[in-house]
N, C-alpha and C positions, 0 to 999 in steps of 0.2 A: 569324482573323488574316490568312489568305491573301487573302480577299476584299478586305480593306482595302488591300492592297498594289497592286492593279491595278483599273482601271476597265473592266469588261466591257460597259458600255453596254447594259444589259438592255432599257431602253425603246427604244433605237434598234433593237435586234434585232427587237422586235415590230413596229416601224414599217416596217422594211425588208421583213419577211415580208408585211405588208399591201400595201405599195407594189408589190411584184412579184407579188402574188397567188399566192405560192408554196404548193404543196401537198406538196412533198417537199424537205427541206433537208438538205444535207450540212454538218456542222460539222467544220472542220479546225483543229486546234490544235497548236502546237509542244509538244514533250515536257514542258517546264516548266509548261505550263498545262493539260495533258490531264486532270488531276484534276477540272477544272471541267466536263468534257464532260457527265456525267450531269445536273448541275444545269442547264446551258444547254439540254440536250435537253428537260427538263421545261417550260422557258419557251417553246421552239419549239412543243411539243405544245399548250400552253395557247393559243398564238396561232393554232392551227388547222391546223398543218402536221405532216407526219410527219418527225420528226428522225432522222437517221442520223449517228452520230459516227464519223469516220475514226480507226481505231486504228493506222494505219500511221505511221511516223516522218514528221515534217514539218520540213524544214531551213530553210525560208524561203519568201518569196513566189515564188521561182524554182521551188518544189516544189508548185505548185498541183495539187490533186487532180482535174484535169479528166477524165482517163480513167475514174477511179472514178465521178465524177458522171454521166458519159455512160452508163456500164455500168448504173448504178442508176436511170437515168431521173430524175435529180434536176433540178429547175428553178431552184435557187438554192444557191450555195456561200457559206457564211459562214466567212471565213478570218480567224482570230484571230492577233494578235501581230506582224503585219508590215504595212507599207504597200504600196501598189500598186507593182508592178514591171513587169509585162507590159503592153504597149500594147493588147492585145486578148485577151479571154477567150472561149473557145468557149461556156462556160456562164456565165450571169449570176453575178457575184461581188461580194460586199460585204466590204470589208476593215475589221475592227474592231481597232484597234491595241493595245488593252489597255495604255493609258498607266499608268505607275507613279504612285502618289499621294504619294510621299515628297518632302520638301524636300531640298536638297543643300547649303545654306549651311554647315552644321556640318562635313560631310565634306570640303568644298572647303578649309575652313580647316585641317583636319588634314593636307592635302597641302602646306601652306606650307613645312615644313622640307625636303621632297623637291624642291621647285622653287625654292628660295631663290636659286640662281644664274641662273635664267632671267629674262630681261628681257621676252621676247615669248613668250606662251603660246598655243598652238593648242587649241581646244576641239573635242571630238568625242564622239558618243554614239549610242546606238541610238534607234529610234523611240519606245521606252518612256519616254525621258527628254528628248526634244527640247524639251519645254515648260519644262525647268529650265535651259536654257542661258543665258537672260537673268539668272536668279538667280545662276548660277555666275560669269558675266561681271562682274556688279556687285561680287561679293565680291573677285574678283581685281583689278579696277580700283582698288578702295579700298585694296588692298595694294600699289599702285604698279606693277602689271603692265600691259603692253600686250597686249590680247587679240584674237585673230583667230578667225573662224569661217568655214570654207570653204563656198562656195555654187556648186558647179560639178559637172556630171555629170547622171546620169539619176535620182538619188534625189529623194524628195519634199520633203525639208526641209533647210535649211542646217545644216551640222554633223553630219548623219546619216551613219552608216556601216552597212554590212551585211557579212556574212562574206566576200563576194567582191568588194565594191566600196568602195574608199576614195578615190574621186575627189574628194570634197569636201575631205578632209584633204590629199591629194596636191597640190591646187591652192595650198595655202598652206605646204607643208612647208619650202620653201626660205627662208621669211620668219619662221619661228619657231625657238625654241631647243628646244622639245619640245612634247608634247601631254599635256593632262590629259583623261583619258577618264572620263566620267560613266556609271557603270553597274556591274552585278554581273558576277562571274566574270572569266575571263582570255581567253576566246575572241576577242572583238572587240578587246580591248586588244592581244593578241598580233598579230592581223592588222594592226592599225594600225601597230605598230612594224615589222613585216616589209614593209609596203607603202610606208612613208615613210622608213625608215632613221633615224628620230628616236627619242630616248628617250621613253618613255610611262609616265606615272604614273596609276594607277587610283584614282578617288574612288568608293568603293562605298557607296551609300546604304543597301543592305540589311545589310551587315556593319558599317556605320558606321566604316570605316577606309580609310586611303589606303596604297597600296603600289606598288612598282615591279615591272615584268615583265622587267627587264633580264637576269636569270639565265635565265629561260625562253627569251628571244629568243636568247641566246648558245647555248643547247643546241640549239635548232631550226636555227640557222645552221650549226652543226657537222654536224648530221644531213644537211642539204641538200647540203653540200659532199661528204660521203661518198657520197650517192646519185648526184650528178653524176659523180663519179670512177668509180663502178661502171658507170654507164650509158655512159660513154665507151668501155668495152670491149665493149659489146653490139653484136651484128650484126643482130638482128631486133627491131623495135619494133612494138608495137600502139598505135595512136593512138585513144584512147577518145572516142567521140562520145556525149554525154549525151542521154537521151531525155526528161528532164523538161522541161516547157514553157519554163522560163527558163534552161536549161542546154544547150540544143541549139545548138552552134556548128560546124556542118558546114563552112562556108567556112574557118574557122580551122583545123579539123582537116585539111582538104585542103591548106592552105598549109604546115602543119608536116610533113605527109606528103611533100610535094614537096621540102622542104628536107632532110629526112632522106635521101631517095633520092639527091639530088644530092651529099650528103656520103658516099655509098657504103654507106648502111644499107638494109636491107630494111624496108619499112613497110606495115602492114595496118591498115585501119580496123575498129574494133570498136564496135558499137552496144551501149550498156549503160544500164540504168535505175539500178541500185544498184551502186556500185563497192565491192565487198567482197573481202577476201582469198580467200574461198571461191569467188567467181565467177572470179577471175583465175588461181587455182592450177590450173584445168583445162587451161590452155594451156601445156604444158611446153616447147614449142619457141620461145616468146617470151622474149626476154632482158630487155626493159625496156618500160615503158609511158610514154606521154605523155598526160596527162589534160587534155582541153579542156573538161570539165564543171565540177564544183565544185573549185576549186584547194585548198580546205581539206582535202580528202581526202588529197592529196599531202603537205601541210605538217604536218598534225596527227597522222597515224597511220602514219608510215613504217615503224615497227617491226612493224606488223601484217602488212606485205606482204613476201613472200619475195624479191621482185625490185624494182628501182628503179621508182618511179612519179613522174614529173617533172611540174612545171607547164610551161606553154608557154614562159615566159621561161627556165626552166632548160634546156629542150630547145634553145633558141637558143645556150646556152653549149656544149652538146654538138656542135652543127653549126658552131661557130666564129663565129657572128654577134654574140655578146656575150662579153665577158670576165667572169670571176668578180667583179672589182671593179665593172664596169659593172652587173652584175646586182644587187649589193648596193646600188648607188646608185639604180637604176631601181625596185627593189622586187620581191619574189617574187610579188606578186599584181597 
């Protein structure tokens, strides 16, 4: 059943190995697709290359396993489940997006009662479902809705969002009443709401149901206000610089460090690959953190950290460059 839900492009996998004349291939998959690793490894082996499956977590195309590939003398990375994000890869990399094979017309219709008051609807989705946006748009237009799909920013497809980049959606946020998100789970839908300050309804083709994320958004916003209030009392901040290929924002970290110091705070740069409570708890003299790497660590897991861990926009509230109301309008991501 699992195989029928996603297209792993097995024939393309063989062709890419032949094209690159690869002898050693690193297969990288997000956690939701990792169970396919052994099967894909057998395909790689039959294609004449040595397969190595990365068992480490993979959070997106920003988390490309370049260091691992170099350490293992790999000559091709096959990265599943995401579209290209980095402009340049040190190791030749093939992105296989693992598109979902499900239709969405039925679940979009299930969303009608939840978007009844909306006249203009924004559409957004992950790379797994970008091919379904035309189908979803057609259903909505037939129901009398005006439909908008954003096409702005660094992502590969119109309407596409990733966990840390909602620029496509933000480009049309002021022109729509809310967003219909096509996809499974709550992760991207929650990010969509927090980045646009618009209501979001999920049309989930896997569970075949539509639902709102408003309650969860309200809970997260309350948590963020509490984190900011606690961080305003802090004297010493650590500014986290991500070491993953797509998360390294040293210039942004330097800029926020300067702003913190000008506001009377002490600020130190920390370089980190995995932002975990266990890593940060070793620094007892630090009162709060500003995360310039993956903003979702701050937004999704605040209860796991014993001290406030802010996004860059939230840090601007601490230093007085943004008000809380402005932050809510600007978006947390």
